[in-house]
N, C-alpha and C positions, 0 to 999 in steps of 0.2 A: 812624827814620822809621816812622810807623805804617802798618798795612796799608791804611788808607783813603787816606793820602797817596800810597802807592805805586800804588794803583788810579788815582788822579787823574793821576799822572805817566804811567802806561801809557795812559790815555785821551788825554792831550795828545799823546803820541807817535803813537797811532793816528790822531788827527785831523790830525796833521802829515804823515801818509802813511808812517810807519814801521811797516810791517806785521810781524807775527810777533814782537812785542817781549816776549812772556811769559817768555822765557828770559833776558832782559837784566836785569842788576842796576841798582840806582839810579844808580850812577856812569855806566854805559853809556847809560842812558836820557837822563840829563842832557847827556852829551856829544853824543849823536845829535841831541837837540832843539836844542842850541846851534848845531850845524853847519847844521841845516835853517833855523834862524832867520837864519843868515848867507848863505842862498841855495844851500846844497849840496843835491844830489839826495838824497831820503830813503833810497834804497837804498844809495848810497855812504856816507851818514852812518852808517847802521847797520853796514855793513862796517867802516868806520874805527873806530867805537866798540868793535866786537868785536875789532878787531885782525886781521881777516881780510884776505887779499890781494885 
């Protein structure tokens, strides 16, 4: 994935309410976005994508 694509993915995550996503990798971003698109809370989606409790 190019840097530009990753920036777009980070912007989409930010727009979806997933704040502080700069330390997330591409897979984590995609997982969190998928969860939010299915109605999950953005904070919970970020925690789940990171594997945090």
